[in-house]
Backbone bond lengths (Angstrom), bond angles and torsions (degrees), N, CA, C in turn:
res aa  C-N    CA-C-N  psi(-1)  N-CA   C-N-CA  omega(-1)  CA-C   N-CA-C  phi
1 M - - - 1.459 - - 1.513 109.19 -
2 D 1.314 116.69 125.68 1.455 121.41 -178.70 1.522 110.50 -79.13
3 L 1.323 115.81 128.03 1.452 121.81 176.31 1.521 108.96 -119.96
4 T 1.317 116.73 144.69 1.457 121.04 179.76 1.527 109.86 -76.93
5 K 1.322 115.94 166.88 1.464 120.06 176.06 1.519 110.11 -59.04
6 Q 1.315 117.03 -39.22 1.461 120.71 179.91 1.527 111.07 -61.95
7 Q 1.338 116.80 -42.92 1.456 120.52 -179.98 1.524 111.66 -67.84
8 L 1.325 116.90 -42.49 1.457 120.62 178.27 1.527 111.00 -63.56
9 T 1.319 115.73 -40.37 1.464 120.48 177.63 1.526 111.15 -63.86
10 E 1.323 115.59 -40.82 1.464 120.43 178.75 1.523 111.10 -62.16
11 M 1.313 116.51 -41.76 1.465 119.82 -179.83 1.525 111.21 -65.46
12 Y 1.331 116.40 -43.34 1.466 118.51 178.91 1.529 110.48 -65.17
13 T 1.308 115.96 -43.06 1.460 120.36 179.36 1.519 111.15 -57.75
14 N 1.320 117.00 -42.58 1.462 120.41 -179.08 1.526 112.46 -71.76
15 L 1.329 117.02 -31.04 1.464 119.50 172.69 1.529 110.29 -61.33
16 V 1.325 115.74 -46.23 1.462 121.18 -179.33 1.525 110.56 -65.20
17 R 1.318 116.79 -45.40 1.467 120.79 -179.78 1.529 110.83 -61.67
18 A 1.338 116.51 -44.07 1.467 120.33 -179.87 1.524 110.81 -60.78
19 R 1.335 117.23 -43.09 1.469 120.87 179.95 1.528 110.74 -64.09
20 K 1.315 117.16 -45.46 1.463 120.52 -176.43 1.534 111.77 -70.14
21 L 1.319 117.42 -35.42 1.463 119.67 176.51 1.525 110.97 -69.42
22 D 1.322 116.39 -36.30 1.460 120.88 175.19 1.529 109.66 -62.16
23 E 1.319 116.77 -45.29 1.459 121.08 178.83 1.528 111.23 -62.14
24 L 1.335 116.62 -35.53 1.462 120.81 176.90 1.522 110.66 -60.97
25 M 1.336 117.04 -42.67 1.459 120.49 -179.92 1.528 111.38 -66.00
26 V 1.325 116.68 -41.76 1.461 120.76 179.78 1.527 110.40 -62.16
27 E 1.325 116.11 -46.76 1.460 119.82 179.12 1.530 110.70 -69.03
28 G 1.346 116.81 -32.98 1.455 121.07 178.75 1.515 112.58 -63.13
29 L 1.326 116.68 -36.59 1.466 120.14 176.84 1.527 110.68 -66.81
30 K 1.326 115.35 -41.24 1.465 119.33 -179.13 1.526 111.49 -64.23
31 S 1.333 115.98 -37.90 1.464 120.64 -176.19 1.522 113.29 -87.22
32 G 1.330 117.16 -12.43 1.456 120.86 -179.37 1.512 113.98 91.87
33 K 1.341 117.35 0.63 1.469 120.34 177.91 1.525 111.17 -68.38
34 M 1.320 115.51 -41.80 1.453 120.68 -177.12 1.514 109.84 -86.78
35 K 1.323 116.05 142.42 1.458 122.20 -179.59 1.531 109.66 -109.60
36 G 1.295 117.12 136.68 1.459 119.71 174.66 1.512 112.97 102.54
37 F 1.325 116.86 -126.39 1.457 122.03 -172.74 1.525 109.13 -143.93
38 F 1.328 116.15 166.46 1.463 119.44 179.95 1.522 110.22 -153.12
39 H 1.330 114.97 133.87 1.462 122.02 175.43 1.529 107.34 -104.58
40 S 1.306 116.74 97.03 1.461 121.16 -175.34 1.528 111.76 -60.25
41 G 1.334 114.42 141.18 1.462 120.60 177.83 1.513 112.53 -109.83
42 Q 1.339 116.93 16.48 1.463 119.40 -179.09 1.525 110.27 -61.20
43 G 1.319 115.60 126.40 1.459 122.29 -175.89 1.510 112.89 104.49
44 E 1.343 116.84 -18.90 1.468 121.07 -175.73 1.535 113.32 -115.39
45 E 1.326 117.30 14.38 1.471 119.92 -174.83 1.519 113.28 -61.82
46 A 1.324 117.57 -30.07 1.465 120.36 -177.66 1.523 112.20 -66.50
47 V 1.327 117.08 -22.51 1.465 120.47 179.15 1.522 110.03 -66.23
48 G 1.340 116.47 -52.36 1.461 120.40 -179.19 1.514 113.07 -69.74
49 V 1.327 116.76 -45.70 1.465 120.31 -177.79 1.525 110.49 -67.95
50 G 1.319 116.93 -46.03 1.464 119.68 -179.89 1.511 112.78 -68.21
51 G 1.331 116.10 -37.70 1.460 120.08 -175.48 1.508 115.22 -79.56
52 A 1.337 117.33 -31.64 1.469 120.29 -173.17 1.526 114.18 -102.27
53 S 1.324 117.96 -9.31 1.463 120.10 -178.59 1.523 111.60 -71.99
54 F 1.324 114.82 136.33 1.464 123.94 170.21 1.529 114.31 65.62
55 L 1.336 115.43 26.96 1.459 118.88 166.19 1.527 107.59 -76.16
56 R 1.309 117.30 165.67 1.453 119.84 173.42 1.513 110.15 -70.02
57 D 1.334 116.78 149.23 1.457 120.69 -179.04 1.523 112.37 -59.70
58 D 1.340 116.98 -30.23 1.464 119.35 -177.40 1.525 113.42 -93.76
59 D 1.326 118.13 5.57 1.462 120.56 173.58 1.524 109.23 -72.08
60 Y 1.327 116.09 154.97 1.457 121.61 177.66 1.534 109.46 -96.77
61 L 1.330 115.88 140.06 1.459 119.98 -178.38 1.523 109.96 -135.48
62 Y 1.324 116.45 128.40 1.464 120.35 171.86 1.527 108.07 -112.48
63 P 1.352 116.79 108.98 1.468 119.43 172.72 1.519 108.62 -82.78
64 H 1.307 118.13 -167.44 1.459 119.21 175.80 1.521 109.67 -138.73
65 H 1.325 117.14 -173.10 1.457 120.54 -169.43 1.519 114.27 -76.03
66 R 1.327 118.89 -17.48 1.464 119.90 -176.90 1.528 110.51 -64.55
67 G 1.334 116.77 120.38 1.454 120.80 -174.89 1.511 112.67 72.82
68 H 1.337 115.94 6.89 1.464 122.87 -178.53 1.522 111.84 51.70
69 A 1.339 114.56 36.83 1.476 124.14 170.27 1.522 114.57 73.02
70 I 1.327 119.47 11.73 1.465 119.34 -174.29 1.528 112.33 -63.61
71 A 1.330 118.88 -40.51 1.471 120.24 -179.83 1.526 110.89 -63.84
72 F 1.326 117.11 -37.89 1.463 121.69 178.65 1.526 110.57 -66.74
73 M 1.337 115.89 -43.60 1.467 120.97 -179.67 1.518 111.34 -60.74
74 L 1.325 116.05 -46.83 1.461 120.07 -178.89 1.527 110.61 -64.01
75 A 1.327 116.68 -39.56 1.456 120.43 179.10 1.524 112.11 -65.26
76 R 1.329 116.64 -26.02 1.465 121.28 178.01 1.529 112.04 -88.78
77 G 1.328 116.78 4.26 1.449 120.73 175.52 1.509 114.97 81.11
78 L 1.345 117.41 20.07 1.463 120.92 -178.03 1.525 111.31 -92.27
79 S 1.311 115.89 149.26 1.457 122.03 177.94 1.524 109.86 -74.11
80 P 1.328 117.85 141.46 1.471 120.33 177.41 1.527 113.91 -86.74
81 K 1.325 118.43 5.34 1.464 120.69 -176.47 1.532 112.54 -56.33
82 G 1.331 115.97 -53.27 1.459 119.70 -178.99 1.512 112.31 -63.98
83 W 1.318 116.21 -34.29 1.470 121.91 180.00 1.522 110.41 -63.64
84 V 1.333 116.12 -46.51 1.466 120.03 179.53 1.529 110.71 -66.71
85 A 1.330 116.56 -46.57 1.467 120.48 -179.31 1.525 111.29 -58.75
86 M 1.328 116.37 -42.27 1.456 120.81 179.84 1.531 111.11 -59.36
87 H 1.325 116.42 -44.27 1.458 119.73 -178.38 1.525 112.29 -69.91
88 Y 1.309 117.30 -21.51 1.465 121.12 176.26 1.535 110.84 -89.71
89 G 1.332 115.91 -1.46 1.454 120.41 -179.38 1.512 113.30 74.51
90 K 1.342 116.67 23.70 1.449 121.35 -174.10 1.524 111.67 -110.55
91 M 1.334 114.72 168.28 1.460 122.69 176.72 1.523 109.40 -114.18
92 L 1.325 116.26 149.80 1.457 121.22 173.10 1.526 108.56 -104.95
93 T 1.332 116.26 144.79 1.466 119.62 177.75 1.515 110.95 -72.97
94 E 1.350 116.55 -27.57 1.455 120.90 176.32 1.523 109.22 -89.28
95 K 1.330 116.66 162.40 1.465 119.91 176.50 1.526 108.07 -76.04
96 P 1.318 117.93 112.33 1.463 119.68 -173.59 1.522 112.89 -86.25
97 E 1.321 114.59 159.23 1.453 119.95 169.53 1.514 107.55 -91.70
98 G 1.307 116.50 142.17 1.453 120.36 178.77 1.510 109.58 -144.45
99 P 1.345 118.12 -167.31 1.456 120.60 178.52 1.526 112.83 -66.08
100 S 1.325 117.37 -7.20 1.467 121.09 172.82 1.520 108.25 -106.92
101 N 1.330 115.91 108.97 1.452 120.37 -179.36 1.528 107.69 -150.28
102 E 1.318 116.16 98.85 1.456 121.02 -174.33 1.524 112.59 -61.70
103 E 1.329 116.75 -32.76 1.454 119.87 -177.99 1.525 112.30 -66.50
104 R 1.325 116.99 -23.63 1.464 121.25 178.73 1.531 111.75 -110.79
105 G 1.325 116.94 17.62 1.456 120.59 174.49 1.505 114.83 70.64
106 L 1.337 117.17 23.23 1.461 121.56 178.15 1.524 109.26 -110.61
107 F 1.321 116.18 125.97 1.461 120.22 -177.99 1.523 111.43 -120.53
108 G 1.327 115.95 32.98 1.445 120.92 176.90 1.518 112.74 91.09
109 I 1.327 114.88 178.15 1.456 122.09 177.26 1.523 108.15 -125.90
110 A 1.314 117.00 164.99 1.458 120.27 -178.99 1.517 109.77 -147.07
111 G 1.320 115.15 157.47 1.457 120.58 177.65 1.515 113.27 -95.02
112 T 1.324 117.25 7.09 1.460 121.14 179.34 1.526 108.82 -78.52
113 I 1.310 116.78 107.37 1.459 120.89 -175.62 1.528 110.15 -68.31
114 G 1.303 115.99 121.90 1.458 121.66 -179.36 1.511 113.93 92.09
115 G 1.328 117.60 -4.34 1.460 120.28 -178.19 1.513 114.26 -73.63
116 M 1.347 116.39 -14.86 1.470 119.26 -177.40 1.529 113.23 -74.28
117 F 1.315 118.10 -23.99 1.469 120.16 -173.05 1.536 113.15 -67.68
118 P 1.330 119.75 -50.75 1.469 118.56 176.71 1.523 112.66 -65.98
119 L 1.343 117.97 -31.30 1.466 119.96 175.92 1.526 110.27 -62.62
120 A 1.327 116.03 -45.37 1.463 120.13 -179.48 1.523 111.79 -62.33
121 V 1.330 116.42 -37.08 1.471 119.55 177.05 1.523 110.20 -63.23
122 G 1.338 116.98 -41.38 1.458 120.27 177.91 1.514 112.18 -62.44
123 W 1.323 116.20 -44.26 1.464 119.90 177.94 1.526 110.45 -66.33
124 G 1.338 116.27 -35.77 1.464 120.05 178.36 1.516 111.89 -64.08
125 L 1.332 115.92 -40.58 1.463 119.86 175.78 1.528 110.94 -62.13
126 S 1.319 115.41 -43.00 1.462 120.63 178.22 1.516 110.60 -60.57
127 A 1.342 116.25 -46.61 1.463 120.69 -179.50 1.527 111.49 -61.63
128 K 1.324 116.12 -40.91 1.465 119.21 -179.58 1.520 111.24 -66.86
129 K 1.328 116.58 -41.46 1.466 120.43 -179.71 1.531 111.90 -70.51
130 N 1.340 116.93 -30.98 1.463 120.11 179.02 1.521 112.58 -66.51
131 K 1.337 115.74 -28.45 1.477 121.96 179.18 1.526 112.48 55.15
132 K 1.335 115.22 40.85 1.468 120.56 177.87 1.532 111.95 -112.65
133 G 1.315 116.08 5.74 1.458 119.31 -179.47 1.512 114.04 80.65
134 Q 1.338 116.89 17.92 1.466 119.83 179.53 1.529 110.91 -71.30
135 V 1.330 115.02 153.48 1.458 122.05 -179.55 1.523 109.19 -131.77
136 V 1.325 116.36 147.08 1.465 123.24 174.30 1.525 108.30 -104.33
137 V 1.332 117.18 129.12 1.463 121.40 172.20 1.520 107.18 -115.83
138 C 1.314 116.28 112.35 1.464 122.20 -174.11 1.530 109.98 -111.53
139 F 1.323 116.37 112.80 1.456 121.60 177.96 1.522 110.14 -92.87
140 F 1.316 116.43 140.84 1.460 121.31 177.79 1.524 109.30 -148.89
141 G 1.323 116.39 152.15 1.449 120.81 179.43 1.511 112.39 -82.12
142 D 1.320 116.27 162.54 1.470 119.79 -179.85 1.518 111.29 -61.84
143 G 1.343 117.35 -27.83 1.463 119.88 178.34 1.509 112.89 -65.29
144 S 1.345 116.71 -26.60 1.466 120.82 179.36 1.523 112.49 -74.87
145 S 1.326 116.58 -13.89 1.471 119.31 -174.53 1.526 112.87 -68.74
146 N 1.328 117.40 -12.81 1.462 120.62 178.06 1.522 113.17 -98.05
147 R 1.319 117.06 9.07 1.465 120.67 178.67 1.527 110.02 -89.68
148 G 1.302 115.78 143.17 1.462 120.03 -179.69 1.517 113.22 -63.17
149 T 1.334 116.81 -28.81 1.467 119.96 -179.64 1.519 111.97 -63.32
150 L 1.333 117.60 -26.95 1.472 119.36 176.66 1.522 109.96 -61.33
151 H 1.321 116.79 -48.73 1.460 120.68 -176.77 1.531 111.26 -67.34
152 E 1.333 116.21 -39.91 1.465 119.31 177.43 1.521 110.93 -63.61
153 G 1.332 116.26 -44.68 1.453 120.49 -178.61 1.510 112.89 -67.10
154 M 1.325 116.80 -44.64 1.464 119.92 -178.54 1.522 111.60 -67.59
155 N 1.317 116.36 -37.81 1.461 118.86 178.55 1.525 111.17 -65.31
156 A 1.331 116.81 -45.41 1.466 120.44 178.80 1.521 111.00 -61.88
157 A 1.330 116.16 -43.10 1.469 120.08 -179.36 1.521 111.49 -63.21
158 A 1.334 116.18 -38.07 1.455 119.86 -179.72 1.531 111.66 -71.32
159 V 1.339 116.18 -43.64 1.469 120.34 -179.93 1.525 111.19 -62.20
160 W 1.327 116.12 -40.49 1.468 120.93 -176.95 1.535 113.10 -92.85
161 K 1.338 115.82 1.11 1.481 121.69 -179.12 1.530 111.62 50.27
162 L 1.310 114.83 54.39 1.456 120.22 -179.01 1.524 111.09 -80.94
163 P 1.318 117.56 148.35 1.474 121.71 -177.99 1.525 111.65 -80.31
164 I 1.340 115.72 72.21 1.462 120.85 -176.28 1.527 110.15 -122.60
165 V 1.321 115.63 136.44 1.460 121.84 170.05 1.523 106.93 -107.93
166 W 1.330 115.93 114.95 1.469 120.87 176.92 1.525 107.22 -88.53
167 A 1.327 117.37 116.24 1.463 121.22 -175.32 1.524 110.03 -115.91
168 C 1.325 116.50 108.50 1.464 121.30 -178.49 1.526 110.17 -88.55
169 D 1.318 115.91 116.88 1.457 122.94 175.03 1.527 106.90 -88.15
170 N 1.318 116.11 91.14 1.465 121.20 -174.05 1.526 110.16 -94.96
171 N 1.346 115.76 99.67 1.469 119.36 177.86 1.532 111.80 -100.70
172 L 1.327 115.55 16.13 1.466 124.74 171.16 1.528 115.14 77.63
173 Y 1.337 117.16 -5.65 1.461 119.93 -179.55 1.522 110.73 -137.71
174 A 1.334 115.92 136.11 1.454 122.24 170.67 1.527 106.49 -104.79
175 Q 1.310 115.71 91.93 1.468 123.48 -173.26 1.524 109.77 61.04
176 F 1.328 119.19 -97.04 1.465 121.24 -178.90 1.527 112.30 -107.13
177 T 1.326 117.57 -0.81 1.464 121.20 -172.56 1.521 111.64 -106.44
178 P 1.335 118.50 117.71 1.465 119.80 177.00 1.522 110.54 -66.39
179 L 1.308 116.03 145.87 1.461 120.75 -178.14 1.523 111.60 -57.40
180 T 1.326 116.94 -32.95 1.464 120.70 -178.86 1.528 112.65 -62.78
181 S 1.349 117.13 -19.18 1.468 120.70 178.97 1.521 112.57 -94.38
182 A 1.334 116.81 -6.53 1.466 119.27 -173.42 1.520 113.60 -125.93
183 Y 1.333 116.77 -7.42 1.465 119.95 -175.13 1.518 108.30 -139.70
184 A 1.325 116.27 133.52 1.465 120.63 -170.42 1.526 114.38 -76.19
185 R 1.330 116.73 -18.16 1.458 119.04 -176.58 1.521 110.26 -115.49
186 K 1.317 116.39 173.50 1.463 121.26 -177.93 1.518 112.15 -79.45
187 D 1.327 116.04 -40.11 1.463 121.25 -174.86 1.523 111.36 -112.58
188 V 1.328 115.93 129.56 1.464 120.68 175.07 1.532 109.63 -64.29
189 A 1.313 116.73 -27.63 1.463 121.83 179.82 1.519 112.66 -61.02
190 D 1.338 117.31 -16.28 1.466 119.90 178.21 1.526 112.09 -66.92
191 L 1.333 117.40 -11.67 1.463 120.72 175.78 1.528 111.40 -70.97
192 A 1.315 116.99 -27.29 1.466 121.59 -170.85 1.528 115.15 -59.30
193 P 1.341 120.33 -43.15 1.463 119.19 -178.36 1.526 114.37 -58.42
194 A 1.331 116.99 -26.79 1.466 120.01 179.20 1.522 110.95 -63.54
195 Y 1.323 116.08 -22.65 1.467 120.94 -179.91 1.526 111.21 -114.29
196 D 1.333 114.64 22.53 1.468 121.52 174.90 1.522 111.75 55.48
197 M 1.345 115.56 39.97 1.463 121.17 179.17 1.524 110.13 -114.34
198 P 1.321 117.48 141.36 1.463 119.18 170.04 1.525 109.61 -72.40
199 A 1.321 116.69 154.40 1.463 120.64 -179.94 1.520 109.71 -147.51
200 V 1.310 115.90 154.23 1.462 121.78 177.97 1.522 108.41 -142.43
201 V 1.323 116.62 146.77 1.456 122.99 176.79 1.522 107.99 -111.85
202 V 1.343 116.98 128.44 1.463 119.91 -176.91 1.528 111.41 -129.74
203 D 1.310 115.14 162.82 1.455 123.77 178.09 1.525 109.45 -75.39
204 G 1.320 116.87 111.79 1.445 121.30 -176.97 1.512 114.58 -76.75
205 Q 1.327 118.17 -4.75 1.464 120.47 175.41 1.531 111.19 -90.83
206 D 1.302 116.79 -8.36 1.464 123.48 179.99 1.523 108.48 -104.61
207 V 1.330 116.95 102.22 1.465 120.96 -174.46 1.522 112.05 -61.39
208 L 1.328 117.66 -32.87 1.466 120.04 179.42 1.527 111.27 -71.95
209 A 1.332 117.44 -36.59 1.467 120.49 177.62 1.519 110.24 -64.90
210 V 1.332 116.43 -41.42 1.465 120.55 177.50 1.524 109.94 -63.08
211 H 1.320 116.43 -47.08 1.461 121.19 -178.08 1.525 111.78 -60.56
212 E 1.313 116.71 -46.28 1.469 120.65 -178.37 1.522 111.44 -64.00
213 A 1.328 117.56 -41.19 1.465 120.79 -179.01 1.528 110.99 -66.86
214 I 1.329 116.86 -44.48 1.461 120.33 179.59 1.520 110.62 -65.60
215 Q 1.314 117.25 -43.38 1.460 120.36 -178.75 1.532 111.61 -64.76
216 A 1.324 117.29 -36.44 1.468 120.44 177.25 1.530 110.17 -65.04
217 A 1.325 116.66 -42.07 1.465 120.84 178.38 1.526 110.93 -67.67
218 V 1.345 116.41 -37.36 1.462 121.22 177.60 1.526 110.34 -63.30
219 A 1.329 116.54 -44.11 1.464 120.69 179.67 1.528 110.79 -61.70
220 R 1.321 116.85 -39.51 1.463 121.01 178.20 1.518 110.48 -63.58
221 A 1.337 116.43 -45.99 1.459 120.83 -179.87 1.522 111.03 -64.77
222 R 1.327 116.10 -40.16 1.461 120.12 -178.55 1.529 111.55 -66.80
223 A 1.323 115.25 -24.93 1.468 120.24 179.24 1.525 112.15 -83.55
224 G 1.348 117.55 2.82 1.458 120.98 176.78 1.511 114.59 85.51
225 K 1.347 117.75 17.71 1.458 120.58 -176.60 1.530 113.44 -94.14
226 G 1.335 116.24 5.50 1.450 119.67 173.65 1.517 114.47 90.01
227 P 1.345 116.19 -169.21 1.460 121.48 -173.13 1.524 113.54 -79.13
228 S 1.321 114.57 162.14 1.465 121.75 173.24 1.516 107.94 -152.96
229 M 1.317 116.98 173.43 1.466 120.69 -177.95 1.521 110.82 -127.35
230 V 1.318 115.40 141.99 1.462 122.99 171.85 1.519 107.23 -124.29
231 E 1.312 116.82 121.35 1.465 120.50 174.64 1.518 108.96 -101.42
232 V 1.317 115.40 124.85 1.461 121.79 -176.78 1.523 108.46 -109.12
233 K 1.326 117.46 112.59 1.466 121.59 -179.04 1.534 109.25 -85.51
234 T 1.326 115.42 117.68 1.453 120.66 -175.82 1.519 109.55 -144.02
235 Y 1.338 117.17 -166.03 1.471 119.65 -175.80 1.524 109.41 -161.49
236 R 1.327 115.86 138.79 1.468 118.98 175.68 1.521 108.93 -94.29
237 Y 1.326 115.33 136.77 1.456 119.84 -176.03 1.527 113.35 -84.09
238 R 1.324 116.59 -21.42 1.455 120.14 -176.61 1.538 110.00 -112.99
239 A 1.307 115.92 -179.15 1.465 120.76 179.45 1.532 110.55 -63.36
240 H 1.318 116.11 166.81 1.464 120.54 178.67 1.517 110.73 -51.88
241 A 1.316 117.55 -44.50 1.462 123.45 174.43 1.516 107.85 -143.76
242 E 1.315 116.17 150.01 1.464 120.19 -178.22 1.532 110.06 -61.04
243 G 1.323 115.00 132.95 1.459 121.10 -179.46 1.509 113.73 94.67
244 M 1.342 115.94 -14.82 1.466 119.61 177.40 1.525 110.09 -86.27
245 P 1.337 117.97 153.83 1.466 119.25 174.02 1.529 110.04 -66.31
246 D 1.323 116.74 140.57 1.462 121.30 179.87 1.526 108.16 -93.71
247 V 1.327 115.00 86.69 1.462 119.60 -171.14 1.525 112.30 -127.31
248 S 1.329 113.24 159.42 1.457 123.04 169.83 1.524 105.23 -114.83
249 H 1.343 116.46 109.23 1.461 121.11 -164.94 1.538 107.09 60.64
250 A 1.311 118.51 -117.56 1.472 120.03 -178.80 1.529 112.47 -107.20
251 D 1.336 116.52 -0.99 1.461 120.62 -177.34 1.527 110.93 -103.72
252 P 1.319 118.06 150.57 1.468 120.06 176.91 1.529 111.24 -57.05
253 R 1.331 116.16 142.92 1.465 118.27 175.51 1.530 108.42 -58.91
254 P 1.331 117.45 141.31 1.473 120.27 -176.19 1.533 111.59 -59.27
255 K 1.330 116.04 127.34 1.468 120.39 -179.71 1.528 111.60 -62.83
256 K 1.328 116.49 -36.76 1.466 119.50 179.67 1.521 110.70 -63.42
257 E 1.324 116.55 -37.43 1.465 121.10 178.78 1.527 110.42 -64.86
258 I 1.330 116.18 -46.77 1.465 120.52 -179.32 1.517 110.55 -62.71
259 E 1.319 117.24 -45.93 1.463 120.75 -178.23 1.522 111.49 -65.79
260 A 1.332 117.24 -36.18 1.465 120.21 178.23 1.522 110.87 -62.72
261 W 1.328 116.97 -41.42 1.461 120.39 178.66 1.520 111.33 -71.39
262 K 1.323 117.96 -32.38 1.465 119.91 178.78 1.528 111.93 -67.37
263 K 1.316 116.06 -23.46 1.467 119.64 175.46 1.524 110.95 -69.89
264 R 1.330 115.80 -14.39 1.470 120.83 178.35 1.534 109.21 -115.78
265 D 1.299 115.49 46.25 1.461 122.34 179.12 1.533 108.61 -61.51
266 P 1.354 117.82 125.90 1.472 120.02 -175.66 1.523 113.89 -62.46
267 V 1.331 117.59 -32.08 1.468 120.13 179.22 1.522 109.87 -69.73
268 K 1.318 116.55 -46.58 1.466 120.79 -178.98 1.530 111.33 -67.57
269 L 1.324 116.76 -38.69 1.469 120.01 179.74 1.527 111.45 -62.24
270 F 1.336 116.10 -43.30 1.460 119.24 -178.21 1.525 110.39 -72.07
271 R 1.313 116.72 -34.95 1.463 120.66 176.28 1.531 110.10 -59.12
272 A 1.328 115.79 -47.34 1.465 120.44 179.66 1.526 111.26 -63.92
273 K 1.340 115.77 -37.61 1.463 120.61 179.91 1.520 111.27 -64.61
274 L 1.315 116.76 -42.45 1.461 120.82 -179.52 1.519 111.06 -65.81
275 L 1.321 116.83 -36.89 1.465 120.30 175.83 1.528 110.76 -67.35
276 E 1.318 116.06 -42.89 1.472 121.38 179.99 1.520 111.37 -61.76
277 M 1.343 116.68 -40.20 1.468 120.91 -179.67 1.518 112.19 -77.63
278 G 1.326 116.68 -12.15 1.451 119.55 -177.51 1.522 112.97 76.84
279 T 1.334 115.94 17.36 1.469 120.73 -178.69 1.520 111.09 -72.69
280 L 1.333 116.20 -44.15 1.459 121.71 179.63 1.527 109.83 -130.60
281 T 1.321 115.42 153.02 1.449 121.62 177.54 1.528 109.73 -96.61
282 E 1.322 115.13 168.82 1.466 119.87 176.17 1.519 110.79 -58.38
283 A 1.324 116.22 -39.13 1.462 120.39 -179.84 1.529 111.30 -65.69
284 E 1.333 116.82 -40.82 1.467 120.32 179.26 1.525 110.99 -66.60
285 L 1.312 116.72 -39.51 1.462 121.00 178.76 1.530 110.98 -66.77
286 A 1.330 116.20 -40.58 1.459 120.40 178.22 1.526 110.82 -63.57
287 K 1.322 116.50 -36.53 1.467 121.65 178.80 1.531 110.43 -64.42
288 I 1.335 117.06 -40.87 1.460 121.58 178.07 1.525 110.22 -62.36
289 D 1.320 116.36 -44.80 1.467 120.59 179.24 1.534 110.97 -61.81
290 K 1.319 115.95 -43.67 1.464 120.54 -178.66 1.523 111.07 -64.29
291 E 1.334 116.38 -41.88 1.469 120.42 179.59 1.526 110.91 -67.05
292 A 1.327 117.09 -36.25 1.470 120.37 177.52 1.523 110.72 -66.31
293 D 1.326 117.07 -40.00 1.465 120.80 176.72 1.528 110.96 -60.91
294 A 1.339 115.29 -42.67 1.464 119.96 -179.91 1.523 110.95 -66.03
295 E 1.335 116.80 -38.58 1.459 120.67 178.54 1.523 110.88 -63.05
296 V 1.321 116.88 -45.40 1.460 121.12 -178.71 1.529 110.63 -64.43
297 E 1.317 116.38 -41.16 1.472 120.18 178.53 1.527 110.45 -62.00
298 A 1.340 116.24 -42.49 1.467 120.44 -179.91 1.529 111.20 -67.12
299 L 1.330 117.48 -38.35 1.458 121.23 179.03 1.524 111.38 -67.10
300 D 1.309 116.34 -39.94 1.459 120.96 176.99 1.528 110.13 -61.62
301 K 1.317 117.03 -44.93 1.464 122.07 179.60 1.529 110.63 -63.66
302 M 1.336 115.81 -44.09 1.470 121.20 179.17 1.521 111.11 -59.07
303 A 1.334 115.72 -47.15 1.464 119.64 -177.32 1.530 111.25 -66.62
304 M 1.308 116.76 -39.95 1.463 120.09 -179.87 1.524 111.55 -65.25
305 E 1.322 116.86 -32.47 1.464 121.06 -178.12 1.523 113.04 -88.50
306 S 1.321 117.27 -9.42 1.462 121.06 -179.90 1.526 110.20 -77.72
307 P 1.334 117.14 153.37 1.469 119.76 -177.27 1.524 112.37 -79.80
308 Y 1.321 115.36 159.13 1.455 120.55 170.52 1.527 108.57 -77.11
309 P 1.330 118.22 154.68 1.472 119.86 177.96 1.531 110.94 -62.65
310 D 1.309 116.00 145.60 1.462 121.49 175.47 1.526 108.47 -91.93
311 P 1.318 118.60 109.40 1.476 120.15 -176.48 1.524 113.47 -64.58
312 K 1.332 117.01 -14.72 1.456 120.61 -179.72 1.528 112.48 -87.52
313 D 1.332 116.30 -8.17 1.464 120.68 -178.17 1.528 109.18 -99.39
314 P 1.357 119.10 105.17 1.472 120.94 -176.81 1.522 113.56 -65.14
315 S 1.334 117.42 -22.18 1.462 119.65 -179.47 1.521 111.87 -72.13
316 I 1.340 116.53 -15.36 1.454 120.68 -179.21 1.527 111.10 -65.45
317 L 1.332 117.04 -32.57 1.460 121.29 -171.64 1.514 112.44 -56.52
318 N 1.328 117.87 -48.84 1.458 120.24 -177.30 1.514 111.84 -63.80
319 T 1.344 116.20 -41.55 1.467 119.86 179.19 1.515 110.29 -64.77
320 W 1.335 115.96 -40.95 1.467 120.08 -179.21 1.524 111.06 -64.99
321 L 1.311 116.48 -43.41 1.456 119.38 178.99 1.516 111.21 -65.27
322 Y 1.324 116.65 -34.10 1.470 120.01 179.51 1.522 109.96 -63.97
323 S 1.327 115.81 -43.36 1.464 119.21 -178.31 1.519 111.74 -73.37
324 A 1.345 116.94 -20.44 1.464 119.81 -178.95 1.504 111.97 -85.63
């Protein structure tokens, strides 16, 4: 798929922004700025950026909890202001954009494992009845592949030929359980033939490979040919959630495994690719990094200076839920 310099630059910029915002949250927890919890998505940014970039504004998108959807949000052109403020436990005086944005087909994220499948079927039915060529792209982790809702959702989507792309973000671990201990086959995509769906497995560290696979599946769905699956093989660099032990079963995740995947960092790989293609220069790439640093610094300052919600003000609830 041919992409313009502007589009390639946008994808790289969003990879960098997603990584730096993720790092802000990790450091924010350590310093006490951030409230609550965080599931770092470092190492998996190419999944959200590659998968969610350049969809139609009226397409439906279900991200997942890894990185708390920041890569998906940025790829959809949304501001991270509300996202940062929410994680700091703060309110914005302006109406913020967050992972819930109906105009861009985002209806929030949830920690209910397997809950995305029936939602995607509902959106798929809506898209089919609207007859506007809308498509649903539903991302789910490999841990969700053992939930019964996956089979119910995929079967319904196949029978009704719904315009859904099932995108498995396979980072090889479901919290503390390696996929090899919970799934009998190597590829989650092997589930697809049971529901008469085509499937493809791609390198999740290559943002262009992810983008091309998702876009091909989207084009198929938009043409009325029904659902398909894309399995994206990737890896998380940090623990399942900050503060949790980083283990496989009860043992530490193998250091050699982590280091091997870090050698295929999606941000660094795409940076090298853009230089190799002559798309961007070292100076242009450095400028993107510098601007991302400035953005993160400004967002941190904004969130720190923003007020906490007033529990006595009932009007706060709707604004808070919107930003969440």
